[in-house]
VOPAGU-2260 file (C-alpha; in pm, 1 decimal, decimal comma):
REM VOPAGU-2260
SITE   aa  ch    i         X         Y         Z
SITE  MET   A    0   -1141,4   -1485,9   -4095,3
SITE  ARG   A    1    -870,0   -1230,4   -4106,2
SITE  GLU   A    2    -541,9   -1280,2   -3927,1
SITE  GLU   A    3    -345,1    -991,9   -3788,1
SITE  THR   A    4      16,6    -970,6   -3878,6
SITE  ARG   A    5     236,1    -877,6   -3589,8
SITE  ALA   A    6     589,0    -753,5   -3601,1
SITE  PRO   A    7     839,5    -995,2   -3451,5
SITE  LEU   A    8     943,0    -922,6   -3093,2
SITE  THR   A    9    1287,8    -791,1   -3019,8
SITE  VAL   A   10    1523,1    -956,7   -2776,4
SITE  LYS   A   11    1483,7    -667,3   -2532,4
SITE  GLU   A   12    1104,7    -701,6   -2532,1
SITE  VAL   A   13    1121,7   -1075,5   -2467,6
SITE  HIS   A   14    1378,3   -1027,7   -2191,8
SITE  ALA   A   15    1167,5    -757,1   -2025,6
SITE  ALA   A   16     855,9    -974,8   -2035,1
SITE  ALA   A   17    1039,7   -1279,0   -1895,3
SITE  SER   A   18    1198,6   -1070,4   -1619,6
SITE  ALA   A   19     859,7    -928,3   -1521,6
SITE  LEU   A   20     712,8   -1278,9   -1498,9
SITE  LEU   A   21     999,1   -1402,9   -1282,0
SITE  ARG   A   22     979,9   -1097,9   -1052,6
SITE  GLU   A   23     615,2   -1177,2    -979,6
SITE  ARG   A   24     698,7   -1526,9    -855,8
SITE  HIS   A   25     825,5   -1459,5    -504,8
SITE  HIS   A   26     767,1   -1816,0    -390,9
SITE  MET   A   27    1025,8   -1958,4    -630,8
SITE  GLY   A   28    1403,0   -1940,9    -639,8
SITE  PHE   A   29    1714,4   -2089,7    -486,4
SITE  ARG   A   30    1728,5   -1834,5    -204,5
SITE  ASN   A   31    1374,7   -1918,3     -94,5
SITE  PHE   A   32    1452,3   -2290,7    -121,7
SITE  LEU   A   33    1749,5   -2253,4     114,3
SITE  GLY   A   34    1547,0   -2035,9     350,3
SITE  ASP   A   35    1270,9   -2294,5     369,3
SITE  LEU   A   36    1525,4   -2572,3     416,8
SITE  LEU   A   37    1731,2   -2408,8     694,3
SITE  LEU   A   38    1482,3   -2176,7     869,4
SITE  GLU   A   39    1158,0   -2229,8    1059,2
SITE  SER   A   40     829,8   -2199,0     870,3
SITE  ARG   A   41     693,9   -1855,8     786,8
SITE  ASP   A   42     421,0   -1711,6    1008,1
SITE  PRO   A   43     154,5   -1578,4     771,0
SITE  PHE   A   44      24,7   -1336,5    1035,8
SITE  ARG   A   45     358,8   -1164,7    1100,6
SITE  ARG   A   46     481,5   -1010,8     778,4
SITE  GLY   A   47     853,7    -933,3     775,2
SITE  ALA   A   48     927,7   -1122,7    1097,6
SITE  ARG   A   49    1271,8   -1280,9    1111,4
SITE  ARG   A   50    1276,9   -1659,2    1108,3
SITE  GLN   A   51    1492,6   -1864,0    1345,4
SITE  LEU   A   52    1725,1   -2146,7    1244,5
SITE  LYS   A   53    1583,5   -2496,7    1258,5
SITE  ARG   A   54    1706,7   -2696,4    1555,6
SITE  TRP   A   55    1900,6   -2950,8    1348,0
SITE  VAL   A   56    2088,2   -2670,9    1168,0
SITE  GLY   A   57    2197,5   -2521,6    1500,9
SITE  VAL   A   58    2312,1   -2860,8    1626,7
SITE  LEU   A   59    2500,6   -2927,8    1303,8
SITE  ILE   A   60    2679,2   -2590,7    1324,5
SITE  GLY   A   61    2766,3   -2658,2    1691,4
SITE  VAL   A   62    2911,1   -3002,2    1612,4
SITE  PHE   A   63    3108,9   -2858,6    1321,6
SITE  LEU   A   64    3253,6   -2579,2    1539,4
SITE  LEU   A   65    3335,6   -2826,8    1816,4
SITE  GLY   A   66    3515,3   -3047,1    1561,9
SITE  LEU   A   67    3715,6   -2746,4    1439,7
SITE  LEU   A   68    3807,0   -2660,9    1798,3
SITE  VAL   A   69    3925,9   -3017,2    1866,5
SITE  LEU   A   70    4122,2   -3024,2    1540,6
SITE  TYR   A   71    4283,4   -2687,5    1615,6
SITE  TYR   A   72    4370,5   -2789,8    1972,2
SITE  SER   A   73    4519,3   -3125,1    1864,3
SITE  HIS   A   74    4743,2   -2959,4    1604,4
SITE  MET   A   75    4866,4   -2692,2    1846,1
SITE  ARG   A   76    5005,0   -2945,9    2097,4
């Protein structure tokens, strides 16, 4: 058997290949993780539709804003 000798890859070639592989994986990433955590599930039949906040996120934001309002009001008196 005969083995082919290949030239070593350059850093730019490796970086380009790794970037291409990561670009193909749309289901991964921190941004998608946060979106899945804070937003309603995706509807596979409506591509590009905006997702709404989950109910508990809305309640948490409301409680936080109410707490800020109470804190602001108590310090102004």
